[in-house]
C-alpha positions as CSV (number, residue, x, y, z in Angstrom):
1,M,-0.2,-0.2,0.1
2,Y,0.8,3.7,0.0
3,F,-0.1,7.0,1.4
4,I,0.2,10.4,1.2
5,P,1.0,12.0,4.7
6,T,-1.6,14.3,5.7
7,S,1.1,16.6,7.5
8,A,3.1,17.3,4.2
9,L,1.4,20.1,2.5
10,P,2.3,20.6,-0.3
11,F,3.9,17.3,-0.4
12,T,7.1,16.8,-2.4
13,S,7.1,12.7,-2.8
14,L,4.9,9.7,-2.4
15,R,5.7,7.0,-0.2
16,L,5.8,3.8,-2.5
17,I,5.2,0.5,-0.6
18,T,4.3,-1.4,-3.6
19,G,6.9,-0.5,-6.1
20,S,5.8,0.2,-9.6
21,F,2.3,-0.2,-8.9
22,A,1.8,2.3,-6.5
23,L,4.1,4.6,-8.9
24,L,1.6,4.0,-11.5
25,L,-1.2,4.9,-8.9
26,S,0.4,8.4,-8.2
27,L,0.5,9.2,-12.0
28,G,-3.2,8.3,-12.2
29,V,-2.4,5.6,-14.7
30,L,-4.4,3.0,-12.9
31,A,-7.2,5.4,-11.9
32,Q,-9.7,4.1,-14.0
33,T,-8.8,0.6,-13.9
34,P,-11.3,-2.2,-12.4
35,A,-10.8,-3.4,-9.1
36,Y,-8.4,-6.1,-8.3
37,G,-11.9,-7.9,-8.0
38,E,-11.0,-8.8,-4.0
39,S,-12.6,-12.3,-3.8
40,A,-14.9,-13.4,-0.9
41,T,-15.4,-17.2,-0.2
42,R,-18.7,-18.5,1.1
43,I,-17.4,-20.6,4.1
44,P,-19.1,-22.7,6.5
45,A,-19.6,-21.2,10.3
46,P,-16.8,-22.8,12.6
47,A,-17.8,-26.4,14.2
48,V,-16.2,-25.3,17.2
49,D,-16.6,-21.9,18.7
50,A,-15.9,-20.2,22.0
51,P,-18.6,-20.6,24.9
52,V,-22.1,-18.1,24.5
53,V,-21.5,-15.5,26.7
54,A,-24.7,-14.0,28.5
55,V,-23.6,-11.2,30.6
56,E,-21.8,-8.0,29.5
57,S,-18.5,-8.9,28.7
58,F,-16.3,-7.3,25.8
59,Q,-13.1,-9.6,24.2
60,T,-10.5,-8.7,21.9
61,A,-9.1,-10.5,18.4
62,V,-6.0,-9.6,16.8
63,L,-5.8,-10.3,13.1
64,A,-3.2,-9.7,10.6
65,G,-4.3,-10.3,6.8
66,G,-2.4,-7.8,4.4
67,C,-2.9,-4.0,4.5
68,F,-4.5,-3.0,7.7
69,W,-6.7,-0.4,5.9
70,G,-9.0,-2.9,4.5
71,I,-9.3,-5.2,7.6
72,Q,-10.0,-2.0,9.9
73,A,-12.6,-1.0,7.2
74,V,-14.3,-4.5,7.0
75,F,-14.8,-4.8,10.6
76,Q,-16.0,-1.4,11.6
77,H,-18.8,-2.4,9.4
78,V,-19.7,-5.6,11.7
79,K,-22.5,-5.6,14.1
80,G,-21.2,-6.5,17.5
81,V,-17.9,-4.9,16.8
82,T,-17.1,-2.2,19.6
83,G,-13.7,-0.8,18.1
84,A,-11.2,-1.7,15.1
85,V,-7.9,-0.1,15.5
86,S,-5.1,-0.8,13.1
87,G,-1.5,-1.4,14.4
88,Y,1.1,-3.6,14.6
89,A,1.9,-6.9,16.3
90,G,4.9,-9.5,16.5
91,G,7.9,-7.0,17.1
92,S,9.2,-5.0,19.6
93,K,7.9,-1.6,20.8
94,A,10.9,0.4,19.3
95,T,10.2,-0.7,15.8
96,A,6.3,-0.1,16.0
97,V,6.5,2.5,13.6
98,Y,5.3,2.6,10.0
99,D,8.8,3.6,8.4
100,L,10.3,0.4,10.0
101,V,7.5,-2.1,10.1
102,S,7.1,-0.9,5.8
103,S,10.6,-2.3,5.2
104,G,9.7,-5.7,6.5
105,R,12.6,-6.0,8.8
106,S,10.9,-5.2,12.1
107,G,9.1,-8.5,12.5
108,H,5.9,-6.7,12.8
109,A,2.4,-7.7,10.7
110,E,0.3,-4.9,10.2
111,V,-2.9,-5.8,12.0
112,V,-6.4,-4.7,13.7
113,Q,-7.3,-5.0,17.3
114,I,-10.8,-5.8,17.0
115,K,-12.9,-5.3,20.5
116,F,-16.4,-6.9,20.2
117,D,-19.2,-7.7,22.5
118,P,-19.6,-11.9,22.4
119,R,-23.3,-11.7,23.1
120,Q,-23.9,-10.1,19.7
121,I,-20.8,-11.7,18.0
122,S,-18.5,-14.9,18.6
123,Y,-14.9,-15.1,18.3
124,G,-15.6,-17.7,15.6
125,K,-17.9,-15.5,13.7
126,V,-15.0,-13.1,13.7
127,L,-12.9,-15.3,12.2
128,Q,-15.3,-16.4,9.8
129,V,-15.6,-12.7,8.2
130,F,-11.8,-12.8,8.6
131,F,-11.3,-15.8,6.3
132,S,-14.4,-15.3,3.8
133,V,-14.0,-11.3,3.2
134,A,-11.2,-9.6,5.1
135,H,-8.3,-11.6,3.2
136,D,-7.3,-14.2,1.3
137,P,-5.6,-16.8,4.0
138,T,-3.9,-19.0,1.4
139,E,-1.6,-16.1,0.2
140,L,1.8,-16.4,2.0
141,N,3.4,-12.9,2.8
142,R,1.1,-10.8,0.5
143,Q,-2.2,-9.7,-0.1
144,G,-3.4,-8.6,-3.5
145,P,-0.5,-5.8,-4.8
146,D,1.1,-6.0,-1.2
147,V,4.1,-8.3,-0.6
148,G,6.3,-8.7,2.5
149,T,6.2,-10.4,5.6
150,Q,4.5,-7.5,7.1
151,Y,1.4,-8.6,5.3
152,R,1.4,-12.0,6.6
153,S,-1.6,-13.9,7.4
154,V,-1.5,-14.4,11.3
155,I,-4.3,-14.8,14.3
156,F,-2.5,-13.3,17.3
157,Y,-4.4,-15.4,19.9
158,Q,-4.9,-14.1,23.4
159,D,-6.0,-17.4,25.1
160,D,-6.4,-21.1,24.8
161,T,-10.0,-20.5,24.1
162,Q,-8.9,-18.4,21.0
163,L,-6.1,-20.9,20.0
164,R,-8.5,-23.8,20.1
165,V,-11.5,-22.3,17.9
166,A,-8.7,-20.8,15.5
167,E,-6.9,-24.2,15.0
168,S,-9.9,-25.9,14.9
169,Y,-11.6,-24.1,12.2
170,I,-8.2,-24.0,10.1
171,A,-8.3,-27.8,10.3
172,Q,-12.3,-27.6,9.2
173,L,-11.7,-25.7,6.1
174,D,-8.8,-27.5,5.1
175,K,-10.5,-30.5,5.4
176,T,-13.5,-29.8,3.4
177,G,-11.3,-28.1,0.6
178,T,-13.3,-24.9,1.0
179,F,-10.3,-22.9,-0.5
180,K,-8.3,-24.4,-3.5
181,R,-5.3,-24.4,-1.7
182,A,-4.0,-24.7,1.5
183,I,-4.6,-22.1,4.3
184,V,-1.4,-20.7,5.3
185,T,-2.7,-18.3,8.3
186,K,-0.3,-18.7,11.5
187,L,-1.3,-18.8,15.0
188,D,1.2,-16.6,17.3
189,P,0.2,-16.1,20.7
190,L,-0.3,-12.1,21.3
191,V,2.6,-10.4,23.2
192,A,1.6,-6.5,22.5
193,F,-0.3,-4.8,20.2
194,Y,0.8,-1.5,19.4
195,P,-1.6,1.2,17.6
196,A,-0.7,2.8,14.3
197,E,-0.2,6.5,13.7
198,D,-3.4,8.4,13.7
199,Y,-3.1,8.9,9.9
200,H,-3.8,5.0,9.2
201,Q,-6.8,5.1,11.3
202,D,-10.3,5.0,9.5
203,Y,-8.5,5.6,6.1
204,A,-10.9,3.8,3.9
205,T,-13.2,6.0,5.2
206,K,-11.4,9.4,4.9
207,H,-10.0,8.5,1.6
208,P,-12.9,6.6,-0.4
209,N,-12.1,7.4,-3.7
210,Q,-8.3,7.0,-3.3
211,S,-7.3,4.5,-6.2
212,Y,-5.7,1.7,-3.7
213,I,-9.1,1.6,-1.3
214,V,-11.3,1.6,-4.6
215,S,-9.4,-1.3,-6.2
216,N,-8.7,-3.4,-2.9
217,D,-10.7,-2.2,0.3
218,R,-14.0,-1.2,-1.0
219,P,-14.9,-4.7,-2.7
220,K,-13.9,-6.3,0.6
221,V,-16.9,-4.2,2.3
222,E,-19.2,-4.9,-0.6
223,N,-18.5,-8.6,0.1
224,L,-19.1,-8.2,3.6
225,K,-22.6,-6.6,2.9
226,R,-23.7,-9.4,0.3
227,L,-22.4,-12.4,2.0
228,F,-23.0,-11.5,5.8
229,P,-26.2,-9.2,5.5
230,E,-27.5,-10.0,9.3
231,I,-24.3,-8.6,10.5
232,Y,-23.5,-5.5,8.3
233,R,-23.5,-2.1,9.8
234,E,-24.2,0.3,7.2
235,T,-22.3,3.3,9.2
236,P,-18.8,2.1,10.3
237,L,-17.8,2.6,13.5
238,L,-14.6,4.7,13.5
239,V,-11.9,5.7,15.6
240,T,-11.8,8.7,17.9
241,A,-8.7,10.6,16.6
242,G,-5.8,11.0,19.0
243,E,-6.8,7.8,21.1
244,T,-4.7,5.5,19.3
245,R,-0.8,6.4,20.3
246,R,0.5,5.4,23.5
């Protein structure tokens, strides 16, 4: 992915993350090209899920599956989600900054921290959306035009229940041949989540007509609405500016 820093007015250069693709976007060459056609796969619900919660309780999932702009956009439109923040996980606090993460050498993956109400949506349902419309779990260290370990597919589990549900679901989907290729999603324990810079938050909403968003992220939200109408929320739940960085 690429971005134009909002603080740079007038800006003198674009930060290029995806090489020639981003350059073509910046020149407007791809502005009118059709979307990458982010595909969505109809998948069954998990056979094993977290226990039903009857009392008020909020839980968190941390997921990585390519550029965090699109993952955040998807879950901001999901009913039962109470917050979705773009950030980094898998590396140290010292390297949890975009310039270092985008180099692919920080150890971090771009992630989204998803807070949800388990009375409205289960952890398994969150994973169903993640595997179905938010990204392609069969792509290794890339999603669409974005390539590198920072775009890897990872579930950062926070307890034994999340690990059990995720392991079972991946095995279920692989066994039934839901995807044409094997799922490559890694399961790593969550050590720490570091919120991304403010300009990355709500990016798809703030820049709806940007070519990257139109090609790669808007289709994900449209697929969510098409495949999961029962949990689709029309108005996205946005991050409050200034509340993400520590």
